[in-house]
N, C-alpha and C positions, 0 to 999 in steps of 0.2 A: 737316687739316680742323679748323676752329675752330667752337666752339659759337656760336650766334647769340643775342644778347639784343637784341631790337628796341626795348626800352623804355629811355628815358632821362628821368629826372625833370626835368632842366633842362639847358640848354646850358652847356658848360664854356668856359673861355677858351682862347685860343691857347696852346699849350705845345709844348715840344720839347727838343732837346739840341744842343749844339755841342761838338765834340771837336777838340783839336789833338794832333798826335803827331809824334814824331821816331824814326826807326828806322835800324838798320844791319844789313846781312846779308852773310855771307861769300860768298853766291852771287850777289849783285847786282853787275853790271858797273859801275854808276854809283856804288857805294859807299853812303854814308848818304843818307837822303832824309826829307822831312817832308811834312806835309799837314794838311788840315782837313776834317772831316765835319760835316754838320748835317742836322737833320730837324725839321719843324714840322707840327703838326696844327691845322687851323683849322676849327671848326664853322661852317657857313654857314646851317644850319637844324637843327631837331631831328632830321632824318633824313638830312642830307647833311654829310659831312666832306670836306675837301680836305687832302691830305698831300703835302708837298714834301720831297724828299730830294736832297742834293747832296754831292759829294766833289770835293776839289781837291788835287792833288799828283801822284804818279806815275800815278794813275788818276783821270781827270776824268769825272764823271758827274752828270747831273741828271734827276730823274724827278718827275712830277706824277701823283697818284692821286686819283680821285673815288670815294668810297664812299657808296652809297645804300641805305638801308633801305626796301625796297619792300614795305610791309605787314609782317605778322607772320611771314612764312615765307621771305622772300627778302632776301638782301643782295648787291647788285651792286657790282662793283669794276672800274674801268678805269684802266690805267696807261699813260702815254706817256712815253718817256724817250730820252735820247741819252747816249752815252759815247764817250770817246777812250781806246782800249786801247793801253797801251805795248807795244812790240814788243821781242823779243830782237834781238841784233845781226845774226844771220843773216837774219831776216825783214826787218829795217830796210834791209839792203843790197839785197835782192831787190825790195822795193816802193818804195825811194827815199824813205822817210819813217820816222820813229822811232815812229809810232803809226798806228792805223787807226780811223776813226770808224764808229760803229754806232748805229742806231736800233732801238728795240724797242717792242712793244705787247703788253699783257696784258689779258685780260678774263675775269672769272669770275662765276658766279652760284652762291651757296651757298643751297641750297633745303632747308628743314626740312620734310620730307614729313609727319612727325608726330613726337611726342616720342620721342627716341632714334634717329631715322632722318634722316640728312643726306646729300644728294646734291650733288656739285660738278660743274659743267659750265663749260668755258672753253677758251681758246686762248692760245698764246704765239707771237709772231712777232718775228723779228729780222733785220736786214739790214745789211751793210756798205755804207757810202757810198764810192764809188770802189773801188779795189783789186779790180776785177772784179765788185763788187756781189753777192757770194754771200749767200744768204738761207736762213732756216730757219723752218719752221712746225711746230707741234706742238699737238695737242689736249690738253686737261687734263680728266681724268675722275676722280671720287672717290666713294667710298661708305663710310658709317660707320653701324654698327648696334650699339646697346647691347642686348646679349642679356639682361642683367640688371644689377643695381646694381654688379656687380664685373667684368663681362666685356664687352669691346668688340671688335667685328670691323671690319676695315678692308680696302678694296681701292682701288688707285689706279693710274692711268697718266698720266705727266707727264714733263716734262724732268727730267733728273737733276741732282743737286747735284755740283759739281766738287770732286774731292778735292784736298787739299794747298793750297787757297786759304783764307786766313784770313777767316772770316766772323763778324761780330759781330751778334747779333740784339738789338734794343732794343724795349721796349714803351712806346708813347707814350700809350696809353689803352685803353679798352674794345675788345678784339679788334683793336687796331691795332699791328702789329709792322712794324719797318723793318730792313733788312739793310745793313750796311756791309761791302764787300769790299776786300781788299787785293790788288791786282794790280800787280806790279812786274816788267816784262819778260815779258809774256804771250807764250806760244808759240802761233803761228797757222800752221796748215798752208797751204802755198802750192802750187798746181798751175798750170803754164804762166803764171806771173805773176799769178794770180788767188787772192785770199785765200778760203779755204774757211770756211764758217760751220759750226761744230760742230753735229751733230745727235745728241744723246744722249737716250735714252729709258729709262724704268724702268717695268715692270709688277710690282706687288707685291701680296701677299695676307698679311694678318697678323692676329694676335689679341693683345690686351692684357688681362692679368688682375691685378686688385688682390688681393694675397694677404692683407694685413691693413692696419691703419691706417698702417703705416710702410713697406710694401714693395710693389712692382709688378714684373711680368715681362712681356716682350713677345717674341713669336716671329714672324718674318716671312720668307716666301720671296720672292726677288726675281729678276727676269729683265731684263737690261740689253742694249741695243744701242747702238753708237756708230759714227759715220761722220764723218770729217774732223776729228778732234780733234788739235790740235797737241801734240806731246810733245817737250820740249827734251831733247837728248842731249849728252853730252860724251864724246868718244873720244880716247884717247891711248895711245902705246906705254908699257909699264911703265917704261922709262927716264926718261920725263918726270917721274915722281914720285920719282926718285932723283937729281935734279939733272942729268939728261942734257940734251942739246941738242935732242932731239926735241920738237916743239911739239904741243900738244893742238889739237883742232878741235871746233867746235860744230856741231850739226845739229838740224833740226826734222823730226820724222817725222809722218806722217799716220796716226793710229791708226784701224783699222777692226776690227769684230768685236763682241764682247759678253762677257757673263758671266752666270752664274746661280749662285745660292747661297742660304744660309739664315743669318740672324742672330738672335741671342738677346741681349736686354739686360735686366739685372736691376738695379733701383734700390732702395736702402734708406736711410731716414733713421735715423741713429744719434744719439739724443739731440737736443738743441735746436740744436747747433752744427755737426753734420757730416752730410753726405749722400754716400753712396758708390754708384758705378755700375760694373758689370762687363759687358763685352760680348764676344761671340765670333762670328765669321763664318767660314764655310767654303763652298767651292764650286769651280767651274771658271771660270777667267778667262784673262788674258794675262800673260805675263812676258817679260822681255828674253831673246832667243834667244842661245844660245852661238855660233850660226853667224853672228850679226849682224856681227862684226868682219870676217869674210871675205866675207860676202854681205849688203851693206847693205839689199837688198830684203827680207831675212828678219829684220826687227828684232824681231818679236813671235812668240811661240809659245803654244799653248794649254797651260795648266798648272793644277794643283790649288793652291788657296791656302787658308791658314789665317791668321786675324788675330785677335789678342786685344787688348783695350783696357780700361783702368781709369781712372776719374775720381773725384777726391775734391774736394768743395766744403766748405770749412770757414770758419766765422766765428771767427777766432782770438781776437778781442776786439771790443768795440763799435766798429763803423766799419771794421774790417779784415777783408777776405775773401781767401781763397787758393783757387785752383783748380789742381789738379795732374792732368795727363793723361799716361799712359804707354801707348804702343802697341808691340806686339811681333808680328813676323811672321817665322816661320822661313824662308819663301821669299816674299819681297815680290812682290806682283802689281803690274802697271801698271794701276791702277784708272782707269776712265773716269768712274765715279760713286762717291761716298762709300758704302761698303758699309753704314754705320750710318745713312745718310740724315739726318744732323743730330741724331740722338738723343743723341750725345755730341759735345762739342767736340773732335773728333779732329784733333790737329795731327800730320800725317803726315810722317815717322815719329818714333820716339824719345821723349824726355821733354820736356814743356813745362810751364811754370808761369806762371799769371796771378795778380797781386797787385793788389788795389784798396784804396785808403785814402780814407775820407771826409775832406774838407777843411772848415775853418770857412767860413761864408758871410758873416761880418761884418755880420749883420743884413739882408742882401739877400734878396729872395724867390727864391733859387736853391738848388740842391743841387750841390755840386762834389765831384769825387773825382779822385785821382791814380791812374794805371794803369801797371803794369810788366808787359809780356808777353814772356817769353823762350821761344822756340819751337825745337824740335829741338836741344836743348842738346848732345846727343852728336854732332850733325852727321853722321848716318848717311844713306847714299844706296843706292838699289837699283842693283846693278851686276853685270856678268859679265866674265870674262877668259879668255883662251886660252893663257896663259903668255908671250905676247909683247905683248899690248895689253889695254886695259880699256875698257869702254863703260858709262856710268852715266847715270842721269837727272840732267839739269842743272837741278834745281829743288829746292824745299823745303829749302834750306840753313838753317844756324843763323841765327836772326834775334832781335834784341833791340829791343823797341819800348817807348817810354815816352810818356806824354802826360797831359793833363788833360781831363776831361769835365765839362760844366756843363749841368744841366737847369734849365729855366725854365718 
């Protein structure tokens, strides 16, 4: 839920960002890949903005959003978009194409009931074109209440954020954020030749407390449900990893079920150059079943999970910023939704580092920066084995990505 500021002293000019990138992943069947992302915000009146977002590369996407300030208490937003989702090899063979096309519509109304009280009403709808035409509809409800100057209460029901997908959030202006996703070899569940549209939902209740001028803490209870989520799996006899002749096989499972748990996130600013965050989540969810190798229909089992994460954001020197994320889970769960809901840039699993460096603009009216993003450096995977074979999640492998971002 974002705060709403309905007043703008003047209209600003069109501005945005363009990114180019090149990446290589040990888990991508196609090897190295590149692409381009762009976003632009164009004011068309003092109360109306148009936002255009596009991605081209392994994941093709275009969205157009209209944001309207309807008086002093409402901000309306409507988004229409289309995307071409790349498929893993197994799904591509079943559907006869290497990607599936999807359209989506989102609409929200952020309503300031009074100072300190915000209500969000909206809906999300998406549908595959062809491939059986599977669709998904979800309402979006939110409530935020500032109990006092330091305590904020929240409740929300909405579609969940997908774990393990690299998401970059950029701010274009006043209350205007855009998301760039990295999808390379998307796992899509297929039933009787029909692509299933994932339906993931999260209901959560939380409280955020400002402890002092440098630190905050958040505690949130969450309840998740998921239906038709594609989970990429890799299975192989143990001999295949010792130079044997046995071949590995890939499969995509349809995850059903849910999770419930509690997360706690603590953030503290240490001096002028360092911000540290620590998070912990615990609850009941799903894990790979040890019986899955012998009984493929029993891929998932209910299990207790614990996950800890730490994030450091440092301004090493003028123009150089480093973000380090470390995630640890004694018994990794097969999450359908990010347990930390985007509160941390959780690159699941293992250790990841993002480095950004400002570049000279040579007198041009732009800001440029170079970016290096190394994800899951230890190349860890969730897996189970029975002494003869091993089954692991065929996703979230070690990835190194570099590129240049230009703001105008």
